[in-house]
CHARMM internal coordinates of N, CA and C (Angstrom, degrees):
IC EDIT
DIST 1 N 1 CA 1.4357
DIST 1 CA 1 C 1.5230
ANGL 1 N 1 CA 1 C 110.40
DIST 1 C 2 N 1.2837
ANGL 1 CA 1 C 2 N 116.44
DIHE 1 N 1 CA 1 C 2 N 140.06
DIST 2 N 2 CA 1.4691
ANGL 1 C 2 N 2 CA 121.00
DIHE 1 CA 1 C 2 N 2 CA -179.96
DIST 2 CA 2 C 1.5174
ANGL 2 N 2 CA 2 C 110.32
DIHE 1 C 2 N 2 CA 2 C -82.04
DIST 2 C 3 N 1.3383
ANGL 2 CA 2 C 3 N 115.75
DIHE 2 N 2 CA 2 C 3 N 148.14
DIST 3 N 3 CA 1.4649
ANGL 2 C 3 N 3 CA 120.85
DIHE 2 CA 2 C 3 N 3 CA 179.23
DIST 3 CA 3 C 1.5078
ANGL 3 N 3 CA 3 C 111.71
DIHE 2 C 3 N 3 CA 3 C -82.60
DIST 3 C 4 N 1.3214
ANGL 3 CA 3 C 4 N 117.46
DIHE 3 N 3 CA 3 C 4 N -21.92
DIST 4 N 4 CA 1.4614
ANGL 3 C 4 N 4 CA 120.65
DIHE 3 CA 3 C 4 N 4 CA -178.12
DIST 4 CA 4 C 1.5222
ANGL 4 N 4 CA 4 C 108.97
DIHE 3 C 4 N 4 CA 4 C -133.67
DIST 4 C 5 N 1.3444
ANGL 4 CA 4 C 5 N 115.14
DIHE 4 N 4 CA 4 C 5 N 160.93
DIST 5 N 5 CA 1.4377
ANGL 4 C 5 N 5 CA 121.56
DIHE 4 CA 4 C 5 N 5 CA 175.94
DIST 5 CA 5 C 1.5153
ANGL 5 N 5 CA 5 C 108.36
DIHE 4 C 5 N 5 CA 5 C -146.57
DIST 5 C 6 N 1.3278
ANGL 5 CA 5 C 6 N 116.31
DIHE 5 N 5 CA 5 C 6 N 161.80
DIST 6 N 6 CA 1.4493
ANGL 5 C 6 N 6 CA 120.75
DIHE 5 CA 5 C 6 N 6 CA 175.92
DIST 6 CA 6 C 1.5153
ANGL 6 N 6 CA 6 C 110.33
DIHE 5 C 6 N 6 CA 6 C -91.17
DIST 6 C 7 N 1.3402
ANGL 6 CA 6 C 7 N 116.40
DIHE 6 N 6 CA 6 C 7 N 142.32
DIST 7 N 7 CA 1.4631
ANGL 6 C 7 N 7 CA 119.65
DIHE 6 CA 6 C 7 N 7 CA 178.01
DIST 7 CA 7 C 1.4924
ANGL 7 N 7 CA 7 C 110.24
DIHE 6 C 7 N 7 CA 7 C -66.66
DIST 7 C 8 N 1.3103
ANGL 7 CA 7 C 8 N 116.74
DIHE 7 N 7 CA 7 C 8 N 161.38
DIST 8 N 8 CA 1.4690
ANGL 7 C 8 N 8 CA 121.79
DIHE 7 CA 7 C 8 N 8 CA 176.80
DIST 8 CA 8 C 1.5334
ANGL 8 N 8 CA 8 C 110.03
DIHE 7 C 8 N 8 CA 8 C -79.90
DIST 8 C 9 N 1.3413
ANGL 8 CA 8 C 9 N 116.67
DIHE 8 N 8 CA 8 C 9 N -30.56
DIST 9 N 9 CA 1.4710
ANGL 8 C 9 N 9 CA 120.88
DIHE 8 CA 8 C 9 N 9 CA -177.74
DIST 9 CA 9 C 1.5242
ANGL 9 N 9 CA 9 C 110.41
DIHE 8 C 9 N 9 CA 9 C -74.71
DIST 9 C 10 N 1.3082
ANGL 9 CA 9 C 10 N 115.59
DIHE 9 N 9 CA 9 C 10 N 140.77
DIST 10 N 10 CA 1.4596
ANGL 9 C 10 N 10 CA 121.35
DIHE 9 CA 9 C 10 N 10 CA 175.27
DIST 10 CA 10 C 1.5135
ANGL 10 N 10 CA 10 C 109.16
DIHE 9 C 10 N 10 CA 10 C -114.89
DIST 10 C 11 N 1.3221
ANGL 10 CA 10 C 11 N 116.39
DIHE 10 N 10 CA 10 C 11 N 150.26
DIST 11 N 11 CA 1.4611
ANGL 10 C 11 N 11 CA 122.55
DIHE 10 CA 10 C 11 N 11 CA -179.43
DIST 11 CA 11 C 1.5352
ANGL 11 N 11 CA 11 C 108.82
DIHE 10 C 11 N 11 CA 11 C -130.67
DIST 11 C 12 N 1.3117
ANGL 11 CA 11 C 12 N 117.11
DIHE 11 N 11 CA 11 C 12 N 129.75
DIST 12 N 12 CA 1.4533
ANGL 11 C 12 N 12 CA 120.91
DIHE 11 CA 11 C 12 N 12 CA 178.93
DIST 12 CA 12 C 1.5309
ANGL 12 N 12 CA 12 C 109.68
DIHE 11 C 12 N 12 CA 12 C -77.66
DIST 12 C 13 N 1.3413
ANGL 12 CA 12 C 13 N 115.95
DIHE 12 N 12 CA 12 C 13 N 137.67
DIST 13 N 13 CA 1.4451
ANGL 12 C 13 N 13 CA 122.31
DIHE 12 CA 12 C 13 N 13 CA 177.99
DIST 13 CA 13 C 1.5165
ANGL 13 N 13 CA 13 C 108.77
DIHE 12 C 13 N 13 CA 13 C -134.45
DIST 13 C 14 N 1.3264
ANGL 13 CA 13 C 14 N 116.27
DIHE 13 N 13 CA 13 C 14 N 128.57
DIST 14 N 14 CA 1.4605
ANGL 13 C 14 N 14 CA 121.49
DIHE 13 CA 13 C 14 N 14 CA -178.03
DIST 14 CA 14 C 1.5283
ANGL 14 N 14 CA 14 C 109.67
DIHE 13 C 14 N 14 CA 14 C -113.77
DIST 14 C 15 N 1.3091
ANGL 14 CA 14 C 15 N 116.47
DIHE 14 N 14 CA 14 C 15 N 143.71
DIST 15 N 15 CA 1.4691
ANGL 14 C 15 N 15 CA 121.71
DIHE 14 CA 14 C 15 N 15 CA 176.39
DIST 15 CA 15 C 1.5192
ANGL 15 N 15 CA 15 C 109.35
DIHE 14 C 15 N 15 CA 15 C -151.01
DIST 15 C 16 N 1.3183
ANGL 15 CA 15 C 16 N 115.59
DIHE 15 N 15 CA 15 C 16 N 167.62
DIST 16 N 16 CA 1.4385
ANGL 15 C 16 N 16 CA 119.74
DIHE 15 CA 15 C 16 N 16 CA -178.01
DIST 16 CA 16 C 1.5202
ANGL 16 N 16 CA 16 C 108.32
DIHE 15 C 16 N 16 CA 16 C -120.70
DIST 16 C 17 N 1.3301
ANGL 16 CA 16 C 17 N 115.64
DIHE 16 N 16 CA 16 C 17 N 134.07
DIST 17 N 17 CA 1.4671
ANGL 16 C 17 N 17 CA 122.90
DIHE 16 CA 16 C 17 N 17 CA -179.34
DIST 17 CA 17 C 1.5224
ANGL 17 N 17 CA 17 C 109.12
DIHE 16 C 17 N 17 CA 17 C -134.10
DIST 17 C 18 N 1.2922
ANGL 17 CA 17 C 18 N 118.14
DIHE 17 N 17 CA 17 C 18 N 118.40
DIST 18 N 18 CA 1.4488
ANGL 17 C 18 N 18 CA 123.40
DIHE 17 CA 17 C 18 N 18 CA -177.42
DIST 18 CA 18 C 1.5146
ANGL 18 N 18 CA 18 C 112.90
DIHE 17 C 18 N 18 CA 18 C 54.21
DIST 18 C 19 N 1.3378
ANGL 18 CA 18 C 19 N 117.10
DIHE 18 N 18 CA 18 C 19 N 38.65
DIST 19 N 19 CA 1.4496
ANGL 18 C 19 N 19 CA 120.94
DIHE 18 CA 18 C 19 N 19 CA 179.31
DIST 19 CA 19 C 1.5080
ANGL 19 N 19 CA 19 C 115.43
DIHE 18 C 19 N 19 CA 19 C 81.33
DIST 19 C 20 N 1.3365
ANGL 19 CA 19 C 20 N 117.42
DIHE 19 N 19 CA 19 C 20 N -1.27
DIST 20 N 20 CA 1.4539
ANGL 19 C 20 N 20 CA 121.52
DIHE 19 CA 19 C 20 N 20 CA -179.61
DIST 20 CA 20 C 1.5287
ANGL 20 N 20 CA 20 C 108.43
DIHE 19 C 20 N 20 CA 20 C -106.11
DIST 20 C 21 N 1.3382
ANGL 20 CA 20 C 21 N 116.23
DIHE 20 N 20 CA 20 C 21 N 127.05
DIST 21 N 21 CA 1.4531
ANGL 20 C 21 N 21 CA 120.95
DIHE 20 CA 20 C 21 N 21 CA 178.20
DIST 21 CA 21 C 1.5335
ANGL 21 N 21 CA 21 C 109.50
DIHE 20 C 21 N 21 CA 21 C -80.43
DIST 21 C 22 N 1.3078
ANGL 21 CA 21 C 22 N 115.36
DIHE 21 N 21 CA 21 C 22 N 132.06
DIST 22 N 22 CA 1.4671
ANGL 21 C 22 N 22 CA 120.33
DIHE 21 CA 21 C 22 N 22 CA -179.19
DIST 22 CA 22 C 1.5173
ANGL 22 N 22 CA 22 C 109.51
DIHE 21 C 22 N 22 CA 22 C -128.67
DIST 22 C 23 N 1.3326
ANGL 22 CA 22 C 23 N 116.12
DIHE 22 N 22 CA 22 C 23 N 150.28
DIST 23 N 23 CA 1.4651
ANGL 22 C 23 N 23 CA 122.29
DIHE 22 CA 22 C 23 N 23 CA 177.74
DIST 23 CA 23 C 1.5108
ANGL 23 N 23 CA 23 C 109.96
DIHE 22 C 23 N 23 CA 23 C -128.94
DIST 23 C 24 N 1.3161
ANGL 23 CA 23 C 24 N 115.11
DIHE 23 N 23 CA 23 C 24 N 139.63
DIST 24 N 24 CA 1.4695
ANGL 23 C 24 N 24 CA 120.56
DIHE 23 CA 23 C 24 N 24 CA 175.78
DIST 24 CA 24 C 1.5289
ANGL 24 N 24 CA 24 C 108.72
DIHE 23 C 24 N 24 CA 24 C -133.88
DIST 24 C 25 N 1.3198
ANGL 24 CA 24 C 25 N 116.04
DIHE 24 N 24 CA 24 C 25 N 160.54
DIST 25 N 25 CA 1.4499
ANGL 24 C 25 N 25 CA 120.90
DIHE 24 CA 24 C 25 N 25 CA 174.16
DIST 25 CA 25 C 1.5112
ANGL 25 N 25 CA 25 C 108.54
DIHE 24 C 25 N 25 CA 25 C -103.39
DIST 25 C 26 N 1.3312
ANGL 25 CA 25 C 26 N 117.07
DIHE 25 N 25 CA 25 C 26 N 128.99
DIST 26 N 26 CA 1.4550
ANGL 25 C 26 N 26 CA 121.98
DIHE 25 CA 25 C 26 N 26 CA -178.26
DIST 26 CA 26 C 1.5276
ANGL 26 N 26 CA 26 C 110.02
DIHE 25 C 26 N 26 CA 26 C -108.25
DIST 26 C 27 N 1.3409
ANGL 26 CA 26 C 27 N 116.02
DIHE 26 N 26 CA 26 C 27 N 147.78
DIST 27 N 27 CA 1.4606
ANGL 26 C 27 N 27 CA 122.78
DIHE 26 CA 26 C 27 N 27 CA 173.30
DIST 27 CA 27 C 1.5060
ANGL 27 N 27 CA 27 C 107.42
DIHE 26 C 27 N 27 CA 27 C -128.32
DIST 27 C 28 N 1.3209
ANGL 27 CA 27 C 28 N 115.73
DIHE 27 N 27 CA 27 C 28 N 144.48
DIST 28 N 28 CA 1.4557
ANGL 27 C 28 N 28 CA 121.16
DIHE 27 CA 27 C 28 N 28 CA -178.13
DIST 28 CA 28 C 1.5412
ANGL 28 N 28 CA 28 C 110.50
DIHE 27 C 28 N 28 CA 28 C -83.67
DIST 28 C 29 N 1.3535
ANGL 28 CA 28 C 29 N 115.11
DIHE 28 N 28 CA 28 C 29 N 143.08
DIST 29 N 29 CA 1.4650
ANGL 28 C 29 N 29 CA 120.53
DIHE 28 CA 28 C 29 N 29 CA 174.96
DIST 29 CA 29 C 1.5279
ANGL 29 N 29 CA 29 C 107.39
DIHE 28 C 29 N 29 CA 29 C -89.89
DIST 29 C 30 N 1.3367
ANGL 29 CA 29 C 30 N 116.66
DIHE 29 N 29 CA 29 C 30 N 126.14
DIST 30 N 30 CA 1.4504
ANGL 29 C 30 N 30 CA 122.51
DIHE 29 CA 29 C 30 N 30 CA -178.30
DIST 30 CA 30 C 1.5393
ANGL 30 N 30 CA 30 C 109.49
DIHE 29 C 30 N 30 CA 30 C -114.29
DIST 30 C 31 N 1.3311
ANGL 30 CA 30 C 31 N 117.07
DIHE 30 N 30 CA 30 C 31 N 128.58
DIST 31 N 31 CA 1.4607
ANGL 30 C 31 N 31 CA 120.90
DIHE 30 CA 30 C 31 N 31 CA 176.55
DIST 31 CA 31 C 1.5315
ANGL 31 N 31 CA 31 C 110.36
DIHE 30 C 31 N 31 CA 31 C -85.62
DIST 31 C 32 N 1.3254
ANGL 31 CA 31 C 32 N 115.92
DIHE 31 N 31 CA 31 C 32 N 137.65
DIST 32 N 32 CA 1.4608
ANGL 31 C 32 N 32 CA 119.97
DIHE 31 CA 31 C 32 N 32 CA 176.44
DIST 32 CA 32 C 1.4992
ANGL 32 N 32 CA 32 C 109.89
DIHE 31 C 32 N 32 CA 32 C -70.38
DIST 32 C 33 N 1.3082
ANGL 32 CA 32 C 33 N 116.12
DIHE 32 N 32 CA 32 C 33 N 133.98
DIST 33 N 33 CA 1.4860
ANGL 32 C 33 N 33 CA 121.72
DIHE 32 CA 32 C 33 N 33 CA -172.92
DIST 33 CA 33 C 1.5196
ANGL 33 N 33 CA 33 C 112.90
DIHE 32 C 33 N 33 CA 33 C -58.09
DIST 33 C 34 N 1.3109
ANGL 33 CA 33 C 34 N 118.52
DIHE 33 N 33 CA 33 C 34 N -37.26
DIST 34 N 34 CA 1.4692
ANGL 33 C 34 N 34 CA 120.10
DIHE 33 CA 33 C 34 N 34 CA -175.72
DIST 34 CA 34 C 1.5512
ANGL 34 N 34 CA 34 C 112.01
DIHE 33 C 34 N 34 CA 34 C -68.04
DIST 34 C 35 N 1.3262
ANGL 34 CA 34 C 35 N 117.83
DIHE 34 N 34 CA 34 C 35 N -20.31
DIST 35 N 35 CA 1.4416
ANGL 34 C 35 N 35 CA 120.76
DIHE 34 CA 34 C 35 N 35 CA 177.10
DIST 35 CA 35 C 1.5278
ANGL 35 N 35 CA 35 C 112.79
DIHE 34 C 35 N 35 CA 35 C -93.59
DIST 35 C 36 N 1.3518
ANGL 35 CA 35 C 36 N 116.91
DIHE 35 N 35 CA 35 C 36 N -16.50
DIST 36 N 36 CA 1.4533
ANGL 35 C 36 N 36 CA 120.30
DIHE 35 CA 35 C 36 N 36 CA -175.34
DIST 36 CA 36 C 1.5394
ANGL 36 N 36 CA 36 C 111.50
DIHE 35 C 36 N 36 CA 36 C -84.97
DIST 36 C 37 N 1.3365
ANGL 36 CA 36 C 37 N 117.34
DIHE 36 N 36 CA 36 C 37 N -25.14
DIST 37 N 37 CA 1.4682
ANGL 36 C 37 N 37 CA 119.71
DIHE 36 CA 36 C 37 N 37 CA -179.08
DIST 37 CA 37 C 1.5227
ANGL 37 N 37 CA 37 C 108.59
DIHE 36 C 37 N 37 CA 37 C -98.98
DIST 37 C 38 N 1.3083
ANGL 37 CA 37 C 38 N 115.92
DIHE 37 N 37 CA 37 C 38 N 137.39
DIST 38 N 38 CA 1.4936
ANGL 37 C 38 N 38 CA 119.73
DIHE 37 CA 37 C 38 N 38 CA 179.99
DIST 38 CA 38 C 1.4896
ANGL 38 N 38 CA 38 C 109.34
DIHE 37 C 38 N 38 CA 38 C -126.91
END
COOR INIT
IC SEED 1 N 1 CA 1 C
IC BUILD
């Protein structure tokens, strides 16, 4: 079993690099609860 997973929701993020505007889709990393508690 993996300790982390990617969220289903995506979020658009825009930035500029060398004068060129770029856009990417981001997903949140979610930790599984059973691995987060010790």
